[in-house]
N, C-alpha and C positions, 0 to 999 in steps of 0.2 A: 529597590533590589538592584544591587551592583552587577557589573558584567560578570564577575566571577561566579556569583550565584546563578546568574542566568545560564552560563555555560554548563554548570553542574546539573541544573534542572533539565536543561535541553539533553544533555548526555545521559542522564538517568531515564528520561522518557525514551530515547532512542533504544537504550539497552532493554527497557520494559517491552517496548514494541516487539523486539526480535524474540524475547523469552516467552511471551504470551502467544505470539504467532506460532512458534514451535509446539505449543501445546494444541492449538486449533488445527494445524495442517494435518496431523495424523488422523484427526476425526473424521476427515473426508474420506479416508482410505480404509477404515476399519471394516467396513461391511462391503461385500461384493455386490449386493443388491441394494434396494431402497432401504436407508437406515431407519431405526426407530425414531420417534418423534423426540425422545429425550436427547438423542445425539444431536439432531438439528438445533434444538433449543440451547443445548449446552455450548455448541460452537459459536452460535449467534451472540450468546451472553458474553462469552470471552472476547469475541470480536468487537463488541461494544466498548470494552476497556482498551482494546488495541487502538480503535479509532480516536478515543479520547486522548490517549498518549500520543497519537500522531498530531493531533491539534496543538498539543503543548509543544511538541517538537518542532512543528512548523513556525509557531509564534517565536520561539527561542531563536530559531535559525535566522528568521527575518531580522530579529532585534540585533543579532550579532553582525549580519552583514551590514546593516545601516550603521551600526556603531563604527565598524572598521572603515567603511567608505560610505559617507552620507550621500555621495553623487550616485550611488548604486541603489537608490530608492526604488527606481522602476523595475530593476532586475529583482530586487528582493521582494516586491509586491507581486510580481508576475510568478516567481516561484511559490510564494506563500499561497497565492489564490488557486493555482493549479492543484497543489497538495490539499487545499481545504476543500475544493470542489470533489476531489477524489474521496476524501474522508465522507463528505456529505452523501455522495452517491452510494458509498459503501454501507452507510446507515439505511439508505433507502432499500438497497438490495437485500440487506438482512431482514428488514420489515416485511418485503414481498415474500421472501422465503418462509418466514414464520406464519404469515398470513395464509399460505398455501398448505399448512400443515395443522393449523389450530383446530381443534375439535375433531381430529382424525386419529385413529389409533396407530397408523402406520401404513406402509406400502407406497409411499410417496418420496420421491427424490427430487428435490427443488432445484438440483443442478442439471436435470435433463428436461427435455420437451415433453409436454403432456402433464407436468405437475401442476400447472397453474401459476408457475413462478418464471415463465419464459422471459419476462421483462428483466429480471435479475441477471439472467444469462448474458444479455447484451451489455449490461451495466458493468458486471464483473469481467466481461470480454473485451471487445474492441473499444468501447468508451473508456473504460478503466486503463487500457494500454496507452490510449491517446493522451489522456491526463497525466499518467505516470511518466511517459517519455517526456512531455513538455516540463513537467516539474524537475526531471533529472537534468534536462538540457540547460534550463534556467539556473539551476543549483550549480552546475558545473561552470557556467559562465561567471556567477558570483564568486566561486571559490578562486577561480583564476585570477579575477580582477581584484579581489580584496586579500588574497593570501591568508584567509582565515583558517584554512586547512591545507595540509599537504597537497601538492599538484596531483600525485597519484589518485586521490579521492575523486578530483575532478575528471580525470581520465576514465576512471572506473565508472563514474556516473554517466559519462557519455556512451560507453560501450553498452552498458545496461539500457540506457535510453534507446539506443539503435535496436536493440533486441526486442524491446517492448514495441517500438514503432513498426517493427517488422510483422508483428502479430496482428496489427490493426485490420488488414485485409482478410483475416480469417473470417469475417462475416459472411464471405461467400463460400466458406469451405465445409458446410455441413454442420451438423449438430451431434456427432458421435463423440462423447467424452473420452472414449478410448484412443482417439487419434490425437497426435501432437498438435496438429494445425487445424483445429476446428474451432468453432466460435466458443465452445465450452470444453475444449480439450486440454490436454496435459501441459501445453504451453503456458497456460495461465498460472498454475501452481509453481512451475519452473521459474517463469519470469518473475512472480512475486517473491520467490526465495532469493533471487539475485538482489531485488530491491531490499529485502530484509537484511541481507549481509552488508550491503552499503550503508543502510541506516545504523547498523550495529557498529560498523567501523567508525562512522562519524560520531556516534554516541560515546564510544569509548575515548576517542581522541579529544573530544570537548570536555569530557568529565575529567581527564587527566591533565588537561592544558592548564598551565598556571598563568599565562599572560598572552 
């Protein structure tokens, strides 16, 4: 597979990540109370494909960095690894959530304490923010060093990375999902949306890039 095809596949996967995530995100806010089991299973199913597309995106991004600057192998591998671990813990988080509702008729919200899925809250929260911020910081360094993408995409990645990094101490801020700065608060979907916008921008640029 040549570099043009890799860029296109990476770009398509980035766009797919954004579009599928825009289907998943509203499912978390449809119900004011505990959602039905079908809602939880549906959003986890779609999220499985989001994570699969993310892995493709990460592999392609690493390939393009190494192609542009072979001496950036270390940065490319760091960025890829942080992103891959994030994808893996997202799979694990989804598995924990599904495990907490299987065999039950409803009345459980796996994003809250007392659902049996408390481990997923930590993975989606501070751990996910740490991995995401490190992925974005290293991706920004790679972009600035290789000129693979416009400089503004690197600055955008750095700003979003700082936002994610600032949410890591929310581990001390309680478990009320209605609060912005809590371990399972609104800061998570907001920071995740910023990440998705960056991935969409990168995906579109790579898909349209000719050389």
